[in-house]
Structure formats: structure tokens, C-alpha cells
N, C-alpha and C positions, 0 to 999 in steps of 0.2 A: 479590398475596398479602397477607393480613391482617398488619398490623404495629402493635404497641402502643408504638411508639417516640415519645417526647415530645421535640421540639426536636432537639438534637444528642446527647441521652443514649442510653443503651443500650435495646434492646427491653425492653418490660415494665417500664420504669423501674428496671432492676436496678442495683445497685452492682457494682463491678468484680469482687468475689468471690462473686457470686450466680449460681446456675443459672437457666436458663429454666424456666418451669413444666413439670413432668414428670408424666406420667400413664402408668400401665401397666395394660392391660386383659388379664388372663390368660384362657385358654380362648376366644380370639377366633375360631379356626378349629376347629370341632367335630370334623371327621374326623381331625385331626392327633393324634399321641400327646401333644403339648404345643404350646402356642402363646401368643403375646402380641402385642398391638398397643401399641407404645411411641410416645409423643409427647414430644418435647423442643422446646418452643416450637412453631414451624411445621414442624419435621422430624417425619415420621411413617414408621415402619417396621413391617411385619408380619414376625414371626419365628415359624417353625414348626419342630417337631421330629418327624421321621418315623423309626419303628423298623423295621429289617429284621433278621430272625432268622438272620443269618449274618454272619460277619466278612468283611472284604475277602479276596480270593483270596490275597494275599501274606501274610495272617496266619492262614490256615487251619491248624487243629490246634494252635494255641498257647494255647487256652483263654482268650483275651483278646479284648476288643471294641475298637471304634474309634469316634471322633466326628469328623465332617468337616463342612465348611460351604460353602455357596454364597451369593453376594451378587449382587443385580441391582437396577437402577433401572427403574421404569416409564417409558415414553417421555415422558409428560407430567409427570414428577416435578420437572422443572426448568423454567425460563422458556423454554428452547429445546428442542424435541423431541429426545430422545436415541434413536438407532436401537437396536433390540433386538440383543442378541448373536447371536441366531439369524439375523438378516438379514446380519450381517457374517460369519457362519460360525464365529466364535470370540470369546471374551471379550477385552476390551481389557486392557492392562497394569494399569490402575488396578483393574479388577474382580478380576483374579487376585491382586494384592497384598492387597486388602482381604479377600477370602474366605480367604486363607491366614492373615492376622492373626486373623480371627474364630476359625478352627479352632485355631490355636496357643493362643489365649487360653483357650478353653473346655476344651481337652484338659488344661490344667494342673491343673484341679480335678476330674479324673475318675480313679477307680481302675479301670483297664481289666480287671483280673482279676475284680473284683466285677461289672462289667458283663457278663461272659461273652461267648461268641462271637456277638455281635450288633453291628450298626452303627446309630448314630443320626446321621441327616442333619439339619443345621441349615440352613434356607433363610431368608435375610433379603432381603426385597423392599421397596425404598424406594418409598413412595406419594408422598411429598412431601419435597423436599430444601431445607433452609435452613441448611446447615452441620452438621457433626458426625454425618453419617450412619453412619460406621463405628463411632463410639462408641455411638450409639443401638442399632446392630445387635448389638454385643457385649452391652450391658446387657439388651436384650430377649431375645437368644438364650439367655442364662443362665436367664431365667424359663421359656422354652419347654423347655429341657433339664431343668430341675428338675421341671417338671410332668410331663414324660415319664417321668422316673425314679420319681416318686411313683406314677404310674399302673402302671408295671411292677411295683413293689413291692406295690401294692394288689391287683393281679391274681395275685400269687404267682409271677410270672416272674422276680423277683429276690428274694433273701433279705434284702437290705439295699440302701439307696441307694448307688450308686457315687460320689456326689459327696463330695468331701473339703473343700469350701469353696465360696465364691461368687466371682464376678468381675464387674467393671463397668468402664466406661471413660468418659472425658470429655476434651473438648478445652480448651485454654487457649492464651494467646498474649500477646505484648507489642504494644501499640498506643500510639503516641506516647509511648513510654517507660514505660507503665504495664502491669503484669501484670493480665490479665483471665481470668476463668473462663468456659467454655462459649460459645465464639464462634459467632455466627450467620454467614450467608454474607457479609453486608455488612462485618462485622468481619474475618473470615478473609481477605477479598480485599485488605485494606489493612494487615494485620498485618506488623510488622517480623520477628516470630518467631511461628510457630505450632507447636503440639505436640499430640499425642494421647497420653494416659497411660492405661494399663490396670493395674488393681490388684485384688488379692484383697480380700475383705471384712475380713480382719484386717490390712490395710495393706501387704501385700507387693507389691513392684513386679513386674509381669509383662512389660511392654514400655513403652518410652518412644520415641516418634517425634518428633523436634524438628528444625525447619528454620529457619535464619536467612535471611530473604528479602532484607533490606536492610542490616542491621547485624549484626555477630557477637553471639552469645548469651553474655553474661557468666555466670560461675558463680553470682553473686548472683541474677541473674534466673532461672537454672535452678532454684535452690533455692526461690525464691519461687513459681515455677510449680508445682513438685512439691507444695509445701505447699497451694496453692490446689486442685490436683487431688485431693489426699488428702481435703480437707474436702468437696469436691463428691462424690467417690465414696462417702464415708460416708453422704451423703444419698441417693444412688442405691441403695446397699445397703439402706437402710431402705425405700425405695419397692419394691424387689424383694421383700423379706420380707413387706411388707404385702400386695402383690398375691398372693403365693403363699398366705398365710394366708386371704385373702379367697376364693381359689379353693377351698381345702380346705373352708372353711365352707360354700360353695355346694354342693359335691359331697355333703357330709354332709346338708345340708337336702334335697337332691334324692333321696337314697337311700331306697328303699322301707323302711318300718318292718316289723319282724317281725310276721307274721300272728298274731292271737290264737289260742290253742288251740281246737280244734273242741269244741263242746259235746257232752257225752255224751248218748246217747239215754236217755229215761226207762226205769227198770227195769221189767221185766215184772211185772204183779201176781201 
């Protein structure tokens, strides 16, 4: 796997509080209601949003919609081949945990009454994993969901967008006593503390997953990690907004212009 690490420093020559290079390509899967390919360093995830014009059976008749998520990794996404869930007959515990996290995070910024009786499925498929796949999936899934909502509104199937805000996620941790943002796999595997932080675009905490692997997590380090995460998520929010604006501009450019009025036939002599 390509690595821009210099000496014993971080990948891409980053400081402790810097993200890996982030790129979001919206509209990556044309048949989907919304989609995005997100890259965070060497981690790459395809996120798609698919719309179904009915609510889940357990919500029938409530005039409300639902958003749910699935997560998976391609067999060759890591150094050692990962068996497909279909081969094992069911998803493993990690997969179930992550897809529930993605669903919870995205549902927090959706007005289900405005969505109406329909379901949006968010599918996050990891093409290449180098740490932070769940965080990249949440960040990319928001872009796919926002694009799907824009499309539903544009087509007149929604009166207004059901989104009440944005959401993104980033990893952070403590390595050799130093707080660091956006860990890649080599850092995550040796971290004394690793955490995943999900926040809204206006800075509200959605979920914090933190685990002390070798030493207890002090309150001071927790506060430092949350501050790092907030700065990183602010940058991810900007990347999300830029990608969605770029997608909207591309759709406007591709829209057929109004046909000029037909010329009148010459008057009879």
C-alpha cells in the first residue's frame, strides 16, 4: 500500500492535529439516488443511498420514513483476504456494530415526517482499509444521503429536504502520550487510547467511542481528543459542503436548456 510516511513521522508528513488528505467525489454511482466515493488517506469507501417508496412494515401508516445503513468490506480491502458475509451466512459482530453506528448517526439529522413514508438505504462498502473506515463511511454516507434528498426535492417527491443538519466522524487517539487526529492503521494498532467521534456540523456530539488499550484515559486527554476531533470534523464538514455544491453545479450544467420559441410562419400575402 502506498505510504507517504517520512522516517518515523506520521503519514503524509502530518502534524499530530492534522487530517489525512480527504477527497469526496459525489455522484460516483450513477444509478443510485445519491452516492459518494470518499478517500481519507489510503482508506476508500463507496457510499450509496437508495430510495424505496414505502416505510418499513413496522412503521406502516405513521406517515414517517426511515433511514437505515449497511456496511461491508471487500475481500481484498485489507492485507489479508476477508471472507464475504454471504460466505459465512451472517455479518460478524464488528460489521453489525458499525452499520448500527452509521444508521444512528445519520438518523439524528433527518426529519422523518418530512421524509414521508419512504425508506432510504445507505450502503457503505470499503474498497481499501487503512484505519478509520467507520468514520469515513459516516462522512461519505451523509453526502450520499444529502444528494438523495436533493434529488427527491428536485423531482417534486419531497416538498422540502428532510435534513436538519449535517454529520461527520473522525478517529483520534493517544500514542506515546500524545493526542493525535485521524489515525491510520499503523497508528491505531499501537495506540494507548483510540476513539471515534461523531459530531454534527454545528458542533453537537452524536457519539463518542473511546477505548483505553494500555493505560487509563485521563479526563485531560479526553478533552484534548474531543477538541482535536472538533477541529477535524469542521474540515470534513467543509469538504462535504464543497462536494455537494460541486455536484449541484454539475447537474445544472448538464440540464437541458429551455428550447427557443418556434418561429412563426410568414404571413400569407
